[in-house]
N, C-alpha and C positions, 0 to 999 in steps of 0.2 A: 504494500500500500504506500503510495507517495504522500509525503507530508510537505507542507509549505511553511515558510517563514515570511513575515512582512518586515522588511528593513525600513525602519522609521527614523533612525537617528540622523546621522550626517547626511544620508541620501535625501531624506525629506527636507532637511534644513536648507540644503543647497539647491535642489531642483524643484522643491514644492510638490514632488510626486513620490509615490511609494513603489518600490520594486518588489515583485513577487518572485521568490526563489524556491525552486523545487529541490528537495533533498532526497537522494536515493543512495543505495549502497548494499553491502552484504557482509556477512561474517561466515567463514568456513573454517571448521576445526576438525582434525581427525588424528587417529593413531596410525603411524606409518612404520613399515618394516622394509628395509632395503638390504639385499644380499648380493654380493659379488664374490664368486668363488666360495671360499670357506669363511669369508667375513660377513657377519650379519650385524646390522645396526637398527636400533629402534628410536623413534622420535615422535614428538607431538608437533603438528604444524598445520598450516592452512594453504590456501590457494590451490587446492586439489580439485574441488568440484566447482568452485567459482572464486572470483577474486575477493580478497578482504579489502574493502574500500568504502569511502564516503564521497559522494559526488554532489556538487552544487551546480544547478543550471537555471537559466532564466531566458526569457524571450520577450520580444516587443514587436507588436504589429506597427510597421512604418507606413502602412497605407499603400495604395496602388499595387497590391499583390506582393509587397516586399516585407521581409521579416528579418530582424536582427536577433541573434542569440549568443549565448556564451556558456561554456562548460568548464568546470574545474573538478578534476577527479583525483582524489588523494588516496594513494595506496597505503594501507595500514600495515605496520609491522606487527606480526602476530607473535613474535618471540617475547616471552615474559620478561618484564623489567627493562626492556630497551626503549620502548616508546618510539615516537617519531614515525616517519613514513617517507614516501616520495611521491612526486607528482606524476601520475599516469598520463593525464591530459590537462591542458590549459589552453583553450583556444576560443576565438570569437568567429562568428559565422554571419554571412549575409546571403539571404536566399530570395529568389523571386522567379519570374518566368525564364530568366537566363540560366537558372541552375543554382548551385550553392558554392560560395567561395569561403574557405576557412583558413585562418592564420594562427600560428602559435605552436605549442607542443602537442602532437597528435600521432595516432597510430598510422603506420604506413599502410597503403592499400594492399601491398604484397602480404603483409602479416594478417590483415583482416580477412583476406581471401582464404587463408588456411585455417581459420577458426570456425569450421563447420561442424557442429555437433549433431549427430544423427538422431538424438532424442531431445533436441531443443532446449538444453539446459542453459542457464544464464550467460556465463562468460567464457568457459573454457571448452576447447575441443579435445576429445580423447585422442585425436590424431596429432595434437600439437607437439607432444614429446617426440613422436616419430619424425617430425619435420624440423627438429631443433637444429640440425646441421645446416639447414638452409639459411637460418637467421643468425646463428651464433658466430660472432667473431670477437672483437675485443670488448665490445660493450653492447648496449641494447639499442643502439641507434638504428639498426635494421628492423627493429620492432616498432619503435616510436622515435620521433625526431624533434629536436628543438629548432626554432627558426624556420619552420616549415610552412608551406602554402599549398593548399589543395583545392582543386576545382572538380565538381561533379555536375554533369550536364542534366537537364531534365530528361525524362523518359521519352524515347521515340519508339513507339510500337514495341515496348518491352526492352529496348536497348538503352544503356547508359554508358557514357564515356567519362573518363577522368584523367586528370593530370596531377602530379605531385612533385614538389621540389623542396630541398632543404639546403641552406647555405651555412658554411662554417659550423658544422655540427660536431663538436668535439674535435678529433684530429682529422675528420673527413672534410675535404675541401668543399665538396658539394654532392648532393644526391638528386637525381632526376628519375622520374618514372611516369608511366602511363598505363592505361588499361581500359577494358570494356567488359560489361556484364550484360546478360540477357536472361529474362525470366518470363515464362509463359505457363500458366496453369501450375502443374506439379513439378515442372522442370526449371532448373536454374543453372547457368554456366557463367564462370568468372575467370577472366585472364588478366594477370597483372605482371608487370616487369619493372625493375628499377636498377639503376647503376649508381655505384658510390665510388668516388675517386679518392685515393689515398687512405684506404681503410686498413686499420691494424688487424693483426691475426694472432696476437699473443695468447689470448684466452681460448682460442678455438680448440687447443689440445685438451681442454677439460671436458669436451663433449663426449657423451657415452658412445655415440655411434662412430666417432673418429677412432676411438680405441687406441691400440698400440701403434697404429699407422700414423697417428698424429705427431710422432717424434720427428717426422721429416720436415715439419714446418720450420721456416726461418723467421726469426724475430724481426719485427719491423712492420712495414706497410707494403701493400700491393698497389699496383697502378690503378686498376679499376676492378671492382667486384660487381658482377651482374647476377641478379636473382630473378627467378621466374616462377610463377605459380599458375597452374590451371586447376580449377576446382569445379566439380559438377555435383549436383544433388537432384535426386528424383524421389518424389513422394508417391509411394504405391498405395497409400491409404492405410494399409495394415503394417507398413514398414517404410523407413527412409533409407535410401542407398546413397553413399557418398564415395566419390573418387577424387583424389588429389595427386597431382604430379608436381614435384618441386625440384628446382635445380639452382645451384650456385657455382660460379666459376670465376677464377682470376688467375694470375700468373703462378700461384702456388697450389691451388686446390681445384678439384672438379668433383662435385657432389650431386647425386640425383637420388630422389626418393619417390617411390610409388606407394600410395596409401589407399586402402579400401576399408570401408566401414558400413555397418548396417545397424539400425536401431529399430526396436519393435516394442510398442506399448502392449502390455498383456491385457487383453480384453477383460473387462469386468473387475479389474483390480487397479490399484494405484502404482503398480510396478511397471518399470520400463527396463528393457535389456538392450545392451549395445556391445558390439565386438568390432575390433579393428585389426587389420593385418598390414604390415609394412615391409618393404624390401628396399634397402639402400645400398649404394656403392659410393666409395670414397677413395679418390686418387690424389695422392700428394706428389708433386713434381719430383721425378727421380725415384719414386717408390712403386712397389706393386700395389695394385688396387685391392682394397679390402671391402668386404660386404657384410651387412648386418640384416638379419630378419627379426621382426618384432611382432608381438601380439599384445592386445590389451582387451580386457573384458570389464564390463561395468554393469552393476545392478543399482537402480535408483528407485527409492520409494518416496512418493510425494505425499506428505502429510497434508499439504495444501499447495496453492500456487506459489507460495513463498518459502516453504520449509521442506527440505529434502534430506533423507538419510541415504547414504550411499556406501557401496563397497567396490573398490577398483583393484584389479590385479593385472600386472604387466610383466612381460619378459622380453629381453633382447639377447640375441645370440650372434656373436661375431665369428667369422671364419679365422683360420690360423694367421692370416696377415693382419688381422685386428686383435692379435694376442690370444685368440681362441677362447675368449671369455664369455660367460653367461651371467647376466644380471637379472634379478627379479625384484619387484616391488609390489607392495599391497597397502591399501589405505582403507580405513573404515571411519566414517565421520558423519557430521551433521552440518548442513549449511542453511542459512536463512538470509533472505534479501528483503529490503524495505524500500 
């Protein structure tokens, strides 16, 4: 349920008007187990079924079919005693018959195209982990970007077109991207691509899919990293089917991932079931390619439209070039959004 605040202090004093602000968000907490080889760890954490966040948004009708809006989304730190958080989004938007223009800190269209959940849960896709190698480099600028500007066209017979750019975002000199989406009835298709110049690769070695093959990375930056996502979804009525192909390439890496998922609501109950399968290949310059296969399974019980209990189990297995490792993880928890 959305709740609103009326800002009456300084705003009303200066403008003589009151601004209505909508507050939304969510809390997700669960017990997690992670196993790599003979090493098993247990933890309590969040951001598994949905993001922990509080978001503030407002809008104003400017007349003549135009609207101005703004959104500030604060990601909450779920670790006990640390407090704080970070800004997921902070942008202003202007929309009308021409489409929508947004400026500020916002998610990249490439990342958003990959967050397709086959059972329609709020924030996270069960395929997001399988696609991590597409987005992960030195920081999260390939997920969201500071100093970014985005344009989304109005719909033309189900087609939308978009542009995205970010300047001087961290160590990246600039990022540019474009894409198109199409939706008709139960079917939707989304294509997005973007290029980032001067992108660091230092933390890519931490990614699970890269595995032992990541040792071939050279510290520093690459000339240009290009990412691409193709995502399709079809609603059969009794089930949702999802297919995503992702790739990332620069002078040091070449990564591709294919991801398939299906989600099924269990008729007559509050249960939904989902399963995803992924196959990825990872080539480092001068090294033999490694591959990883992964699977993830999810059971969700909806107490209401806002409260969900869930169980998630996932497994990744790398071939010998990826150190021949197998990792598994499981999470059981409760999420609530408002």
